C-alpha positions in Angstrom: 110.2 93.5 84.5 107.4 92.8 87.1 108.0 94.1 90.6 105.5 92.4 92.9 105.8 90.8 96.3 102.7 88.7 96.1 103.7 85.4 94.4 100.2 84.8 92.9 100.0 88.2 91.4 103.7 88.2 90.2 103.0 84.7 88.5 99.8 85.9 87.1 101.3 89.2 85.5 104.3 87.2 84.1 102.1 84.4 82.8 99.9 86.9 81.0 102.8 88.8 79.5 104.5 85.8 78.4 101.3 84.5 76.7 101.3 87.7 74.8 104.8 87.1 73.7 106.8 89.2 76.1 110.1 88.4 77.8 109.6 89.0 81.6 112.1 89.4 84.5 110.0 88.8 87.7 111.3 90.6 90.8 109.7 89.7 94.3 111.8 92.1 96.4 111.5 95.9 96.0 115.0 96.2 97.8 116.5 94.4 94.6 114.3 96.0 91.9 116.6 98.9 90.8 119.6 96.9 90.5 117.7 94.2 88.4 116.5 96.9 86.2 120.0 98.3 85.9 121.3 94.8 84.8 118.2 93.9 82.6 117.5 97.3 81.1 113.7 96.4 80.7 111.5 98.3 78.2 108.9 98.6 81.0 108.7 98.3 84.8 105.4 97.0 86.2 105.6 98.3 89.8 103.4 97.1 92.8 103.1 100.1 95.2 102.7 98.3 98.6 105.9 96.5 98.8 107.5 95.3 102.2 110.4 97.6 103.5 110.2 100.0 100.6 107.3 101.8 98.9 106.8 101.5 95.2 106.5 105.2 95.0 110.0 105.6 96.4 111.3 103.1 94.0 109.6 105.1 91.2 111.1 108.3 92.3 114.5 106.8 92.7 114.5 105.2 89.1 113.3 108.6 87.7 116.6 110.2 89.3 118.8 107.3 88.0 120.2 108.1 84.5 120.4 104.6 83.6 116.7 104.0 84.4 114.9 107.4 84.0 113.7 106.6 80.5 112.0 103.3 81.3 108.3 103.7 81.5 106.6 102.5 84.9 103.2 101.0 85.1 102.0 101.2 88.7 99.7 98.5 89.8 98.2 98.8 93.3 95.4 98.1 95.5 96.0 101.6 96.8 93.3 103.3 95.1 92.2 105.9 97.4 91.5 109.7 96.5 94.8 111.3 95.4 96.7 108.2 95.2 96.9 108.1 91.4 98.0 111.7 91.1 100.7 111.1 94.0 101.9 108.1 92.1 102.0 109.7 88.7 103.7 112.7 90.4 106.4 110.3 91.4 106.9 109.4 87.8 104.7 106.5 86.8 103.6 106.7 83.2 100.6 104.4 83.9 98.4 103.3 86.8 96.1 100.4 87.2 94.0 99.6 90.5 93.9 96.1 91.8 92.1 93.7 91.2 93.4 94.0 87.6 91.5 92.5 84.6 93.6 91.0 81.8 92.5 93.3 79.1 92.9 96.7 80.8 96.3 95.2 81.9 97.4 94.4 78.5 96.1 97.6 77.1 98.3 99.6 79.7 101.2 97.6 78.9 100.9 98.0 75.2 100.4 101.8 75.5 103.6 102.1 77.3 105.8 100.0 75.1 107.4 101.0 71.9 105.6 99.5 68.8 
């Protein structure tokens, strides 16, 4: 599942994942992300951190407190790459972290690292 409010980024992430054989559920709105995750039960959530109206960090924390979602790994993808940001995002429960702009190979390596074989 890809949670990304930027249309171009969401399409790029989804297209790359589909090209590598993954099924993808795109989500444009952080406010619907957790409900969608409960319905879809994805193997991985790729989470933008800078979302309108709700922070991706808050969504990660909420997912980790939800029994239906807590076991799903989260890959945080963000342009928010300042000092201490990665630690704060991982402390919220993210299993992986990538700074934007994201290159395809590091993105796919991070995805494969978090998905069951």
